[in-house]
N, C-alpha and C positions, 0 to 999 in steps of 0.2 A: 737696399744691402740692410742697412741697421734695423728696419721691419722686420727682414726675412729672421736675421738672426733672434732676434727679440722671440718671433714666434717657434723658433728651435728651440731656443731656451724652457719656453713655457710650456709647448709637448714633452721636451725631457722631462722638466720636472713631475710633471702629469705622470708621468709613465715611469718614472721611481717611485713616485708614492703608491701608485694603485701594484706596482709587484712586490713592495714592501708591504701593501696590505695582503698579498695575495699568499707571499711568504710567512708571512706573522701573523696573520688573524685572516684567514680567507672567509670564518665563518661572518664575522661583522658585515663585510660586504653582502654578504647573502641574506643576511637577517635585514638589512636596511630596507631592502623591498619588501618584507613578508609580515611585517611588524604594524603597520600602518590601517591599509585599506582592505587587507580581507577579512572582511565580515561576513561578507553575506554568502559566497560562493568561496571553494577552494580554502576553508578556514584550516585545514590541517595545516598552510603555510604559517599560518600565524601562530598555532600551538600544536604539535603532532594530534594531541588523543582527544584533539574537536571533531576529526572525522569517524568519531563514533557517538558524540554527545548531541542532543537536541538535532539529530538530522536524519533523513528522511526518503532524501531523492537524490538521484543521481545523475549529474551536470560533466557536461565538456563544457569548458571554459577557455575562449583565447581572449589574454588580455596584453594591449600595447602602455607602456610609462615612458611619457619622456620629462629628466629631470632638467631643472636649470633651464627653462625655454630660453631664456632672456639672452644666452651664450649661445656662440657657434659650437658646431662638434659638440652640443650639450650628451650627456649620459642618456643611453636607451633601452629598453627593457622590454622581451617579449617571453609570454608566455603560453604554453598550450596544456593544459591540464585536462586528469578526468580523476571524476572523485565522488565519492559516494558510500553507501554502507551496502556491505555483502553478505552479513545478517542480521539478525538483531543486535547484539552485543557488540559485532564487528566493523569497523570501517577504514576504509583504503584509498589511497591515490599515488597519481603518479603526473608529477610533472615531467615538461620540456622545457629551457630558457635560455636566451642569450642575454647576454648583460655586455653593455658598450660604455666603456668610462676611458676618458681621455682615450690613451694611445693602444688600449690594454682592449682584448674581446676575449669574454667569460663564456664561454658554451659546457650547461650540465645537464642533469636529470638529477630526479627528486623522488626518492619512491616510499611512501608512508604506510602505518598498520599502527591499529589502534586497538585496542580491544577491554571490554565493560564489564567488570566482576560487579556482582550485587551482593553485598556485605550485609543486605538487614531491606526491611520495606523500606526504608527512608536512608539509606546512604550506598553510595555505589561508588566502586575504584578503578581508575582508568590507566591503563598503562596503552605510553606508544613513543614512538620512534618515524622521526624522516632520515633516510640514508641517502646521501647527498654526494655525486661524484661530479667534479667539474674539472674542466680541464683550460686553461690561461695561455693567452697567445698575443702577442705583438701584430696592431691593427697596420700593417703598411699602408694601407689607404689612409690613414688618418695622423700618420708621421710625415710630417713637411721634409724633412732631410732623410734620404737616405744615402750617408756615406757608410761607402764600406771597411774604409779603415776606423772606423767607431768602434771600438772592442764591446762597448756596452751591447750594441742591435744587434753587430754582427754575430755574437756568443751567444745571446738570448736563444734560449730553448723552453718549448712549453711548461707549462708546470702542471702535473696531474696531482690533482687534494681529493680525498674520498674523507667521506665525515660523518659522523653518527652524531644523533641531537636527540636523546630520551626525553623523556616529559611523564610526570605523571597527576594525575585531576582527584580528586577526591572534591564528588557531586553529594548537596546533599538539600531538599526540597530545590528552592528557583535559585539555587547558589553552587558554583564549580568554582575551587580552590587547587591551586597546584604551582607545583614547580616545571622548571624549562631550564635544560642545560643546551646551550646554544651551540655548543663549539665541543663540547666532552672526548669525542677523537677526531681530531683532525688529520692527519695521516697523509706526508707529502712525498706521492711514490715516486718523483725523480730522485728526492736526496734519502728516502726511507728512513725518515726522521716526522718527529708530530711537529704542524706546523705553528704550534705556540704550546710555553711550558702551561703549568699548574697555575700559576699564578695569573695567567695572562687570558683563563677563560672566561666566558659572559657565560651568566644565569640571572635566571629572571624570575620573578613571581608573577602568576597571574590571577584575577579573581573575575567571575563574570557572573551578572546577576540578571534572569531571561522570566520576563513576565507577560503572560497569555492573557488577553482578553477575551475570556469564556464566554460573555455572554454580549458581546459586540453584534452586529448585524448589517446590512449593508455593504458598504465597501469597504468596511473594517473588520471583516468577519474573519478569525482567524488571525487575527493582527497580531505581532510579537513584538517584545520593546525587548534588548540584550544591550547590555554597557557592562566594557570589556576594561579592567584595568590594569598595565602591567606597569613592573618597575625593573630594570636591570641594570645590572654590577657590570662592566666591562672591566676585567681586570684587574689593575693599578689603579682605574681613571675614578671619579665620584659615580655617584648613583643616577640614574634619569630615568624619567615617566613618560608613558604615554598613554592615553585614555580615548577609548571611542564608543559613539552611541550609534544604534541602526535602529529603524522602526521599520517593520516590513510589512509590509500589506500584500499579502497572496492576491489579492483582486487586482491590484494597481501594480502594485513596484516596492522602491524602498528608497526611503530617505536616512543619511548618515552626516555625523557629526565628530569630527576627533582632533585631537592635541598630542605633538609627538612634541619633547622640550627640545630634539634636534634638529626638526622637520617644521615645525609650525604648526599653525593650526588646518583641518582639511575639511573639506565638505564631499558630500558625492548625493547623486540622484538616480535611481534606476527606473525602466519602464517596461512594462511583461506588455510585449507585442503580441502575444498567444499565450495559449494554454504551456506551451514547450520554449518559448524563445524570450528571451530578455536583452537588454542593452543597459547599461549603467555607464556614466563619468564620476568623475571626481577629479577633484582642483586641490592643490595645495600651495600654500603660500609660509614662507619665512623669510629672514629679513634677507637672505643671497638674493633667492630669486624664486618662480614661482615651477610648480610639477602638475602636470596633466596625466591622467589616466582613463584610457575608453576599453571596454572591457564586454565581451558576446556573450550571452549563454545558454545553450540550448540543455533543455532536461527531459532525459530519458524516461525519467517517472520515479515511481516510489517501489521501495521492496515492500512488498506483499507478505507478514507475517504474524501470528497472532502467540501472546503469550498465555501457557494453559495454566488455568488454576486449578489447584487440589482439590478435588470433587467426593462427594460418596463413594464406596466402591459398590459396585451390583453385582452379582451374578454373571458366570458367562452362560449361553446356550447355544448347543452346536447342534446346527441348520445340515441335515440330510434329503435331498432333493432325491428326488426318483429320476433314475435315469430313462431319457427319452429316446425309443430305438426311434432310428428312420425308417420312413415310409416304404416299401419297397413295391415298386412299378411290376404289375404282373408281366410275365415272359411269355412270349408267343411263340408257336412256331414257325409261323408266318411273318417275317420284317415287317411287311404291309398293314398289319395289325397294332403293331405299338404305338399308334398314333388313335387307336380305336377311343379310348377314352375323352379324350379330347375333342372327338369329335360329336360324341354322346351330349357333351357339356356346351358344345356350341348349339348343339341340339335343342337339348334345352332350355336355352338363353333365348332361341328363336320360339318356342313356344309358350315362354313367359311373358316376351314381347306381345305375340298374337293375343295370348289372352287380355292381357293390357288394353289392347285394342277393341278387342271385343266389346268389353266393359266400358270402353267410351263410347259406342255406337248403343249400346242398350242407354247407355246415359242421354244422350241427344235424345234419341226416341220417346224415351219416358219424362224430356223435359226437365229432368231436376238435376238444379247445378250444383258444382264441383264441389263447393263448401258445403252444403250437406249430406254428401258420399263420404267428404274425410272426415266430418266429425261423427257420421254413424259407425264408419271403420275406423277402429281405433287401432293403435302400431301395435304390432306383436313385441310384448315385454317378457324380458327373459327372468324366471323367479331362481335366485340362487341355491343350489341344491340345499339341503341339511348336510351339516359335516356331524361326521358321525362319533359317538362319545369319546372309542379309543382311539382317534385320530386327534382329538381337540387336546389343545395344549389349559389347563388347569390353574396353572401356578400361580398365576397373578390374579390379585384381589379386583372383582369387577366394584363399577361404583355404581349406587342408585341413581343420582341425578340425573339430569339431560342437559348441560348448559349449551348444546346446541340447537335447542329448541327457544333461550333466549336471543330476541331480534335486538336489543340493545345492550351498550356496555356502559358502566357507570366509570366518570372519569372526572378530573379534576383541574378548573382554570385560574391563573393570576398567581403570577410568583413561582417560586419552588414548587407550590401546591403543598405547602407544609409536610404532614407526613402522609409518602403516599409508597406504593408497591411496585417494585418498577420490574420490568422481567430484563432482566440484565443478561447481555451475551460475554463479555468480558468487561476486565479493567485496567487502569493502565496508569504508572505515574507520568509514563511522558505523553504529550498532546497528538503527538507525531502518531505514535501507534495510534491514535481514536481511529483518526482521517483515514487511514489504510484499511481497517476495519468496515469504518463505515462505507468504503467509496467498496467493498467486496458485497456488502448487504445489498449496497442498491442495485448493485450487476444483476441479482437475481431478483428486481424488483421488490424490495423488500425495502420500506423506509425507517432507518436507522437512527438514532440522534445518542448524541452523549453527553450527562449532564456532571459537573465537578463538585466533589462535596469538600467544604472548606476542614472538617473536622479531621477527617483520616487522609485527605490530599489526597483522593485517588478520582481517576475519571472514570464515568462508569458507561461504558457502552451498552446504551437499552432499546429494545422494540418497543415496547408502548407502557404505559404504564397508568396504575388503577387508584380509585380510592378505596377500594375493598381488596381483602388479601385474597379471596374465594377467585375475583373475576384474574388476576396475576394468576392463579397456582390454574388455573381452567386455561388461558393461555401459553403457560408450561408444559403444559399434560399437550395439547395441539402441537406445538414444536420439537418436542426431544423425539426424535428418531423415528416422527411418524408425519412430519409435514410435508416432505418432499411429493409436491404434487404431479411431480412429472418426470421422465429420465428423460436426457440427453443423450446419454453412451457417450460424451467424450469428455474430455479433463475438466471443461470448467461447469461439471455437475453440479448439483447443491448439494448434494453430498460431499463437500470439500471443506462444509461449513457444517451441515446437521448430523453427516454421522462418523461422529469424531471418536479416533481409537481409545480405547482404554476404559469403556463405560460409562464416558463422563460426558454430561448434560452440555446440549450448547446454550440452551438457555437456562436462568434461573431466578427466583424470587428475591431479590435484597429491599428492607425494609428501608425508606431515606425519609430522613427529617431534616429538608433546606425550606428557604425562603419563608414566606408568608402561608399563609393557609387560607390555599380558593373555594368558590363553593364545587360542590361537585351537583354534575348533571349527565343525565342519560345521551349518548347518541345510537345512532341506528350502526348496526355494525359495516364495514365497508366489501364491499363485493364486487372486485372487477366486470370489467364488460365479458360475458361470454364469446371462450374464445376455444375452437377444437383444436386440439394437438392429436399427431399420429405417430402412433408408438412402433417403430423398426425391430425386426427377427422376433416375431410373435410367435412363429410356431408352436401349434398345438393351442391355440387359446380363440374361443369362441367368438369369429368378425362381430360388430355392432358399434356402440356408441354406449361408454360408461359413463356414468358419473362419479367419477371421483374423489374419496377425501381424506383419507389417508394412503401411506407408503412407508412399509415397514421391514426393516430388517433380523428380525427374530417372531418367529413364528408365535410365542406368548402373546408379544403385543397385538397380533393381527387379531387371534383367536380373540381377546380379549376386545378390542375394537368393534369384532362382529357382532360378539354375545352384545354389550349393551346395547349398541344402537336395532338388534332384532329384540331386548326386552326392553322397545321404546315401542315397538310397532312399526321398526323400517325394516326393510326386507334386504339387509347386506351380506354379500361376501366379498372374498377373494381372489385375484387370482396369481401365479408365478411369471414373472417376467423371465424365461429362460436363460436369458443371456447374463441377467446380475443378480437374479436369483431373489431378488426382492418381491413381498408380497403389497400389491394393489386392492386397497380397500374402497367399496363401492356400493353406493345406495340404491342407484338402479341401473339398468342395462335396456335399451332398446337399440330396433332396425332401423329407425325414424331420426334423420339428423335433425327435424324441427322440433320434434317431441323431445327429446333430450335438451333442446336448448330454453324448451318452455319452464321441464322440469329445473334448468339450473338455475333461469332469473325468480322462477317462483319460490324458491326454494326450499323446492323439492315439496310444493303444495303448501308451505307454512313447517317444513318439519324439520328444518336443516338448515339454521344461519349460518354455520361456521363457512370457512371457505373450502371451495371448490372446485375442481375441473373437470373439463371435458375430456376425455380418451378415446381413439377411436382406432379402431381394431381391424383391419384388413381381411 
């Protein structure tokens, strides 16, 4: 009996303390589980602005925490959340949690929003807030005595509270510093009053340092080291501090360690089970007891976006395509004659097959090998029709040199390469934007890389680099508006990168001096294996196999490309895709598949070593 009364007193004591915490300082209880171990995912629970800072992945996370595990009926916490970037400068998150402390059960939801503003090239300002709704009630399953005559227990009503937690962070270089008002507005909906006075508010200052191991390789490729320090002032109480360090290894997992003045030492380990699934564990120990935490994280993916760079303006060219009238089928008085043209075509096909068989019989009679006949019989090759002077656009200057005849390019090895000319696609302050753009290029079978310039603190995404500026300019010339080697007619078409709006070039040359100068050397131009692509919706285009080199969206570019190739004694021409309006420049056309593959592999008999592709028009 005495033991039961003692348990009742202890339970009632903790219940009163929990209730007092909800009424007077609900924010402190909430923030007790957000400021320690949420450094890898759901970082908006630590600082609201962190959902938009140095973050690119969208994740769904489930976390379970057991506090003071040495005691029976210890506090427990369960959190399910969704967090990620909505746009390049906007982050958001949402979480649902349930917390059990003594005889109290706290159920709530948290909504987060953060937006980053670029003040200058090296300075960003981020605003963010968390909006919290919580409802505290008695957990009768954990109350040992249910005495209806107890006025406190019988008259207790749920306590609904809403809370606004704003924060601001200033970012410069690798540092992020700011202020977080943890319970600036905490309104008790039941009593229609603030839960805490202004003197009881909790405010904290935070500083985070991030270091990216740019040149790491192997398991350490993409490694990121982050250190977070928080100083907190809770109402009239003294200052308290906390710090966390996390080493993120994208190819393996993460390791973290921390210290909190109130909650003691903590350590954590995470493992990436797959590209999308990860599991983490944290352990915390103070003088009173220990706490453990287990989390399961599912990654939805990365937001794909690019930050456009101001480039030179170019003139706009209006393209007017001739209207193609549909072919009219002949109308016969006798309905039975409507299929006459089809029957004639079938008859012609039969005649062609018969002629082939006759030729085969004659070959056998003459005892001539088939290989000799194929060598003697040259495939039918199409010679492009000359473009009339009044139809040709000569507004663009023609080049006198022919870089496509060079079979090698000059490169440099060793270190950063000294002074090199980079064919750059874009540049960023944050590394996560770099990885998104590289992944986008890889989906187009183009190998992109990045390099960090410590002088101006930019990450440059580049397609290739050269020791000679002329080689880099030739590469840029090949890419800008005309390096689409085929059309897929879908949303993932290469024009998403190479056909930018506003007349901006997809790639451009940047001269960078990084690292020690390496030895220059020449290497053969790369050419993928021959692959025949079939173009759909090609009405009005002559059937056959085309050796295609460029795809243009503007007629002046197509005319310039054709003129330059013809000046080099290459019979070039182009056809217009009736669906997209793009002009496909080609350097050979034949009705023989083996012949077009031979021309591809021989680089047009040594006349064209740049990138090519084979297009089949049926």
